[in-house]
VMD Tcl script that draws the C-alpha trace (Angstrom):
set ca {
  {0.28 0.07 0.13}
  {1.46 3.57 -1.01}
  {1.93 6.00 1.75}
  {0.00 9.12 1.54}
  {2.09 11.92 2.28}
  {0.59 15.32 3.79}
  {1.66 17.07 0.94}
  {-1.55 15.55 -1.05}
  {-4.01 17.38 1.40}
  {-5.28 20.70 0.93}
  {-4.94 23.00 3.75}
  {-8.53 23.50 4.83}
  {-10.48 25.55 7.45}
  {-14.02 26.34 7.72}
  {-13.27 29.77 9.08}
  {-12.03 32.11 6.38}
  {-10.03 34.56 8.81}
  {-8.01 31.53 10.45}
  {-7.07 30.50 6.84}
  {-6.14 34.16 6.03}
  {-4.07 34.49 9.35}
  {-2.35 31.05 8.50}
  {-1.10 32.43 4.91}
  {-0.44 35.79 6.14}
  {2.14 34.50 8.71}
  {3.35 31.33 7.30}
  {2.05 28.91 9.98}
  {3.53 25.99 8.16}
  {6.92 27.48 8.12}
  {6.68 28.06 12.10}
  {5.43 24.60 12.66}
  {8.71 23.28 10.90}
  {10.91 25.57 13.05}
  {9.07 24.66 16.26}
  {9.75 20.78 14.88}
  {6.29 20.00 14.74}
  {5.74 17.56 11.91}
  {3.78 14.67 10.62}
  {5.27 12.02 8.45}
  {2.32 10.81 6.45}
  {-1.30 11.29 6.16}
  {-3.51 14.38 7.16}
  {-1.25 17.44 6.86}
  {0.22 18.74 10.01}
  {-1.09 22.37 8.99}
  {-4.46 20.89 8.46}
  {-4.82 19.40 11.61}
  {-3.34 22.51 13.34}
  {-6.36 24.81 11.42}
  {-8.73 22.37 12.44}
  {-7.95 22.69 15.97}
  {-7.93 26.23 16.19}
  {-11.19 26.41 14.47}
  {-13.03 23.87 17.22}
  {-12.78 26.82 19.31}
  {-15.13 29.06 17.45}
  {-17.58 26.00 16.25}
  {-19.50 26.07 19.57}
  {-19.24 22.15 19.06}
  {-17.04 19.60 21.02}
  {-14.47 17.73 19.37}
  {-16.01 14.47 19.16}
  {-19.38 16.08 17.89}
  {-17.58 17.33 14.95}
  {-15.70 14.34 14.49}
  {-19.01 12.14 14.47}
  {-20.55 14.99 12.19}
  {-17.48 14.19 9.44}
  {-16.26 18.23 9.74}
  {-12.60 17.43 9.99}
  {-10.17 15.60 8.28}
  {-9.05 12.22 9.40}
  {-9.89 10.17 12.63}
  {-9.19 10.78 16.15}
  {-5.61 9.02 16.30}
  {-4.68 11.74 13.96}
  {-5.23 14.46 16.12}
  {-4.07 12.41 19.43}
  {-0.92 11.78 17.74}
  {-0.64 15.06 16.76}
  {-1.05 16.39 19.99}
  {1.18 13.58 22.04}
  {3.86 14.18 20.03}
  {7.35 14.43 22.31}
  {9.18 16.24 19.72}
  {7.06 19.37 19.14}
  {8.09 22.15 20.73}
  {4.85 24.45 21.39}
  {6.63 26.94 23.59}
  {8.97 28.10 20.57}
  {6.01 27.73 18.25}
  {4.14 30.56 20.27}
  {7.25 32.73 20.74}
  {7.96 32.63 16.81}
  {4.19 33.45 15.72}
  {3.78 35.83 18.60}
  {6.96 37.75 17.56}
  {5.90 37.80 13.62}
  {2.16 39.23 14.93}
  {3.76 41.75 17.22}
  {6.09 43.27 14.46}
  {2.94 43.73 12.54}
  {0.94 45.23 15.13}
  {3.78 47.83 15.81}
  {3.17 49.31 12.21}
  {-0.17 50.20 13.13}
  {0.66 51.64 16.89}
  {1.94 55.08 17.94}
  {5.72 55.87 18.29}
  {4.59 57.22 21.77}
  {3.50 53.96 22.85}
  {5.54 52.02 25.34}
  {5.64 48.27 25.06}
  {5.95 46.31 28.11}
  {6.18 42.91 28.98}
  {3.88 40.95 31.59}
  {4.24 38.22 33.71}
  {2.06 36.22 35.53}
  {0.60 32.43 36.24}
  {-3.07 31.28 36.59}
  {-4.86 27.81 37.50}
  {-5.09 24.99 34.69}
  {-7.31 23.24 36.61}
  {-8.03 19.28 36.03}
  {-10.27 18.41 39.16}
  {-11.57 15.19 37.40}
  {-8.42 13.63 36.45}
  {-6.23 11.36 38.18}
  {-3.71 9.93 35.83}
  {-2.35 13.10 33.99}
  {1.46 12.98 34.09}
  {2.78 15.30 36.86}
  {-0.74 15.95 38.32}
  {-0.18 18.19 41.68}
  {-2.29 19.85 44.06}
  {-2.75 23.47 43.81}
  {-4.38 25.98 46.37}
  {-6.37 29.08 44.44}
  {-5.58 31.86 46.65}
  {-8.79 33.77 45.47}
  {-10.78 31.11 47.48}
  {-8.38 29.41 49.38}
  {-9.42 26.01 47.62}
  {-7.48 23.20 46.54}
  {-7.58 22.07 43.20}
  {-5.75 19.01 40.58}
  {-4.05 20.85 37.62}
  {-0.81 22.78 36.99}
  {-0.22 26.39 37.14}
  {0.41 28.08 33.68}
  {3.43 30.59 34.03}
  {2.56 33.06 30.99}
  {4.63 36.04 29.63}
  {2.83 38.76 27.48}
  {3.51 41.91 25.50}
  {1.30 44.79 25.48}
  {1.73 47.89 23.09}
  {-0.76 50.06 25.18}
  {-3.90 48.53 23.15}
  {-3.34 44.95 22.83}
  {-2.30 41.91 24.65}
  {-0.52 39.12 22.69}
  {0.93 36.26 24.74}
  {4.44 35.71 23.92}
  {5.22 32.36 26.15}
  {4.34 29.97 28.65}
  {5.64 27.20 30.61}
  {3.36 24.47 32.60}
  {4.16 23.88 35.93}
  {3.83 21.28 38.48}
  {5.23 21.07 42.10}
  {8.54 20.91 43.02}
  {7.93 18.67 45.87}
  {7.52 15.16 45.50}
  {4.91 14.47 47.95}
  {2.76 17.09 46.40}
  {2.94 15.75 43.16}
  {-0.28 13.03 42.52}
  {1.66 11.25 39.35}
  {5.40 11.13 38.14}
  {6.30 11.97 34.53}
  {7.07 9.03 32.11}
  {10.37 7.51 32.65}
  {11.56 6.16 29.21}
  {12.04 9.47 27.37}
  {14.49 10.23 25.44}
  {16.52 12.98 27.57}
  {17.36 14.60 23.99}
  {13.56 15.12 23.18}
  {11.31 18.54 24.06}
  {9.15 16.09 26.03}
  {11.70 15.32 28.34}
  {12.73 19.33 28.82}
  {9.29 20.33 29.52}
  {8.95 17.94 32.14}
  {12.03 18.59 33.86}
  {10.83 22.66 33.52}
  {7.33 21.74 34.93}
  {9.38 20.67 38.14}
  {12.07 23.37 38.26}
  {11.86 26.67 40.28}
  {9.20 28.98 39.16}
  {11.40 32.17 38.78}
  {14.31 30.21 36.98}
  {11.55 29.54 34.52}
  {10.35 32.88 34.44}
  {14.15 34.34 33.62}
  {14.28 31.88 30.77}
  {11.08 33.34 29.19}
  {12.26 36.50 29.78}
  {15.38 36.35 28.43}
  {13.91 34.87 25.27}
  {11.52 37.86 24.59}
  {14.02 40.64 26.11}
  {14.30 42.12 22.73}
  {10.51 43.37 22.94}
  {10.42 45.73 25.73}
  {12.62 47.39 28.48}
  {9.99 46.90 31.08}
  {8.58 43.82 32.80}
  {5.46 44.07 35.04}
  {4.30 41.46 37.25}
  {2.29 41.57 40.79}
  {3.85 40.94 44.34}
  {3.89 36.95 43.87}
  {6.97 38.03 41.64}
  {8.37 41.49 43.12}
  {10.94 40.08 44.98}
  {14.55 41.61 45.01}
  {16.11 38.61 43.26}
  {13.77 39.11 40.22}
  {14.70 43.03 40.20}
  {18.50 42.31 40.32}
  {18.41 39.66 37.59}
  {16.38 42.12 35.05}
  {19.05 44.61 35.74}
  {21.60 41.85 34.31}
  {19.44 41.31 31.64}
  {19.32 45.11 31.06}
  {15.76 45.40 31.92}
  {13.40 47.19 34.34}
  {11.19 45.27 36.60}
  {7.93 47.40 37.91}
  {6.02 45.56 40.63}
  {3.56 45.50 43.48}
  {5.67 45.27 46.90}
  {4.25 43.37 50.07}
  {5.18 44.54 53.46}
  {7.51 41.66 54.68}
  {8.87 41.74 58.09}
  {12.24 40.26 56.95}
  {12.81 42.62 53.78}
  {14.29 45.82 54.30}
  {15.39 48.73 52.16}
  {18.47 51.12 52.60}
  {17.51 54.52 52.79}
  {20.03 57.10 53.90}
  {22.34 54.38 55.22}
  {19.78 52.95 57.70}
  {17.89 49.76 57.01}
  {13.72 50.23 56.67}
  {11.02 47.98 56.58}
  {8.29 48.64 53.59}
  {5.80 50.28 56.31}
  {8.36 52.43 58.26}
  {9.35 54.04 54.67}
  {5.90 54.77 54.29}
  {5.79 56.56 57.65}
  {8.32 58.73 56.32}
  {6.70 59.56 52.93}
  {3.11 59.78 54.60}
  {3.41 63.49 55.64}
  {3.67 63.95 51.78}
  {0.63 62.04 51.02}
  {-1.84 64.75 52.26}
  {-4.54 66.97 50.45}
  {-4.71 66.51 46.70}
  {-1.49 64.63 46.27}
  {-1.92 60.89 46.25}
  {1.39 59.71 45.53}
  {5.08 60.10 46.26}
  {8.51 58.45 45.30}
  {11.35 57.56 47.33}
  {14.49 56.38 46.32}
  {16.19 53.59 48.17}
  {18.66 50.75 47.66}
  {18.10 46.64 48.03}
  {20.36 45.01 50.50}
  {23.01 44.15 47.52}
  {23.02 48.02 46.46}
  {20.73 47.97 43.43}
  {19.12 51.21 43.20}
  {15.59 51.23 43.71}
  {12.44 53.69 43.68}
  {9.59 53.30 45.53}
  {6.13 54.96 44.63}
  {3.69 55.12 47.15}
  {0.17 55.57 46.35}
  {-2.58 56.58 48.90}
  {-6.28 55.39 48.35}
  {-8.59 58.22 47.53}
  {-11.53 56.75 49.67}
  {-9.98 55.13 52.45}
  {-7.00 57.68 53.32}
  {-5.01 54.70 55.31}
  {-4.87 52.25 52.75}
  {-1.84 52.62 50.66}
  {-0.20 50.69 47.89}
  {3.46 50.47 47.11}
  {5.26 50.03 43.55}
  {8.61 49.11 43.00}
  {11.12 49.76 40.18}
  {14.84 49.83 39.24}
  {14.28 52.40 36.73}
  {15.01 55.81 38.73}
  {14.23 57.89 35.74}
  {10.74 57.16 35.96}
  {8.61 59.74 37.09}
  {5.67 58.43 39.77}
  {2.94 59.23 37.24}
  {4.57 57.01 34.71}
  {5.54 54.06 36.70}
  {1.56 54.04 38.02}
  {0.66 54.20 34.54}
  {2.84 51.54 33.10}
  {1.96 49.30 36.23}
  {-1.69 49.77 35.75}
  {-0.99 47.70 32.27}
  {-0.65 44.60 34.33}
  {-4.16 44.00 34.40}
  {-4.38 43.09 31.12}
  {-3.25 39.71 31.74}
  {-5.95 39.12 34.08}
  {-8.34 40.00 31.41}
  {-6.63 37.71 29.15}
  {-7.04 34.68 31.36}
  {-10.41 35.63 31.74}
  {-10.91 35.48 28.18}
  {-9.08 32.30 27.50}
  {-10.95 30.57 30.26}
  {-14.54 32.02 29.40}
  {-14.47 31.49 25.40}
  {-11.25 29.50 24.23}
  {-11.28 26.34 26.04}
  {-8.29 26.92 28.35}
  {-8.19 23.75 30.24}
  {-11.62 22.32 29.20}
  {-10.71 20.96 25.89}
  {-7.94 18.38 26.50}
  {-8.82 15.20 28.15}
  {-5.45 13.32 27.51}
  {-3.20 11.84 30.18}
  {0.09 12.85 28.31}
  {1.72 15.81 29.50}
  {2.53 16.77 25.99}
  {-1.17 16.97 25.07}
  {-1.91 19.39 27.82}
  {0.62 21.68 26.55}
  {0.17 21.47 23.28}
  {-3.78 22.27 24.32}
  {-2.72 25.59 25.81}
  {-0.41 26.56 22.89}
  {-3.77 26.07 20.78}
  {-5.80 28.02 23.07}
  {-3.03 31.21 23.23}
  {-2.99 30.73 19.40}
  {-6.64 31.31 19.09}
  {-6.35 34.51 21.31}
  {-3.48 35.79 18.98}
  {-5.89 35.47 15.64}
  {-7.98 37.32 17.56}
  {-5.98 40.14 18.54}
  {-4.67 40.00 14.65}
  {-8.19 40.17 13.80}
  {-9.05 43.39 15.47}
  {-6.45 45.53 13.89}
  {-8.50 45.22 10.64}
  {-11.41 46.51 11.88}
  {-12.71 49.91 11.32}
  {-13.63 50.09 15.00}
  {-11.76 48.23 17.56}
  {-14.05 45.40 19.33}
  {-13.53 43.70 22.60}
  {-12.35 40.10 22.81}
  {-16.08 38.83 23.37}
  {-17.23 40.71 20.37}
  {-14.79 39.03 18.35}
  {-14.78 35.69 19.74}
  {-19.26 35.99 18.50}
  {-17.46 37.37 14.79}
  {-15.47 34.10 14.16}
  {-18.20 31.74 15.70}
  {-20.76 33.36 13.30}
  {-17.87 33.10 10.69}
  {-17.97 29.26 11.47}
  {-21.72 29.17 11.14}
  {-22.00 31.18 7.88}
  {-19.64 29.08 6.17}
  {-21.25 25.89 7.09}
  {-24.48 27.51 5.57}
  {-22.72 28.06 2.32}
  {-21.33 24.31 2.24}
  {-25.21 23.57 2.78}
  {-26.13 25.52 -0.19}
  {-23.55 24.33 -2.60}
  {-24.59 20.44 -1.85}
  {-27.80 21.35 -2.58}
  {-27.00 22.89 -6.01}
  {-24.79 19.99 -6.98}
  {-27.40 17.59 -6.22}
  {-30.17 19.42 -8.29}
  {-27.78 19.48 -11.04}
  {-27.48 15.76 -10.78}
  {-31.28 15.51 -10.85}
  {-31.34 17.69 -13.79}
  {-28.71 15.79 -15.77}
  {-30.67 12.34 -14.87}
  {-33.85 13.70 -15.81}
  {-35.43 15.52 -18.98}
  {-37.27 18.13 -16.76}
  {-37.40 19.35 -13.52}
  {-41.26 18.18 -13.32}
  {-40.15 14.42 -13.58}
  {-38.20 14.88 -10.37}
  {-40.29 14.73 -7.17}
  {-39.55 16.11 -3.92}
  {-39.24 13.18 -2.20}
  {-36.47 11.76 -4.49}
  {-35.03 15.27 -4.44}
  {-34.37 14.87 -0.76}
  {-33.23 11.05 -0.63}
  {-30.18 12.21 -3.08}
  {-29.14 14.43 -0.34}
  {-26.74 13.58 2.72}
  {-28.35 12.17 5.82}
  {-28.36 15.43 8.08}
  {-30.76 17.03 5.71}
  {-33.60 13.94 6.16}
  {-35.60 16.45 8.40}
  {-36.91 18.50 5.11}
  {-38.87 15.42 4.74}
  {-41.31 16.74 7.63}
  {-42.15 19.62 5.55}
  {-43.02 17.10 2.56}
  {-45.32 15.30 4.42}
  {-47.38 18.65 5.58}
  {-50.77 18.63 3.90}
  {-51.33 22.14 2.18}
}
mol new
graphics top color blue
foreach p $ca { graphics top sphere $p radius 0.5 }
foreach p [lrange $ca 0 end-1] q [lrange $ca 1 end] { graphics top cylinder $p $q radius 0.2 }
display resetview
């Protein structure tokens, strides 16, 4: 039996926007650069386009597969997702870099791009056998879940957010992990590397991700979970500046005029300057290793006793600019909300393989990148929810066009076989159509 290579398959997709995005940014080439290949059968680009479109079809993968709307069988997609050679993090890095370069052409020179670092829970509460599955605490409601932490790095140009890189994390503690990783993996494969990174230190993974993307921006934004002195110090070695929310720890002190102070003590020093209409004040200090550091104290306009502290290593930034830049950090929270509510984050993939879980995250991030790119071509910018509905509607309209084409094709066959249209009854015509048009028989049985 001859092998059917993937070159014999057409890259088809129901969504015209996704197809156009693939051609514009060369997804086939990016897949090759990320070592994502298929030896035979359905083309690798065809599989990717179908998986991207599933998120906008409002149907599950099994529903689309049973309806014959996807190329190939289930095994095609399972093998695609379970590949230990695919580098999905690199795929997102290359794709995001191309899209960001395109977006910057439409941005104002005054808009300053920033990197944003944060993590979110990738919950799999019903799972028991996934590789490296671990117990996690959700600090929002103090509840515990099964799953992973998705460490995410994004880029924001002042208007749009684009995910740049990600890393799926388990727990460093063996006693907390429910399952261990597969042991019979080639240590040279990407599958072995992502499993090794999953149980390594969070900060080490963050430094690696920031180092890959450090050419995109000068500033890295993060919340208080990452605002440790070691983070600011490491960013300075990369010639970057960090901007983060500071927490008041008893053991953490800052040097001011030769004396070590806690954050609360420093707030006491600047409190007289936070009266009246003045809501913020900056204070120049040093970290323990001597790194120059600036702390901007912000007073709550409703509750004068409440205050926030934002730290940065860039002493040239005025307090107003520090507050303005840090306010952009919220865009990554909006991104997390969008991918969880609309794009199937941690919902579509039910595989036990860690590679498949990583692939599912990359597919979801790629869908968001497509939505961001689509927003640029619109006359008036739309929200993520509006863009999602636009793509869903496009999928529905495409399905309707296919249905009409089938009707016309079968009608043409009927006209060729019979001398006139009158010789072909309505019931015979409907019988020629595919099975999902059988519901039209109800109308033929109705009495006039």
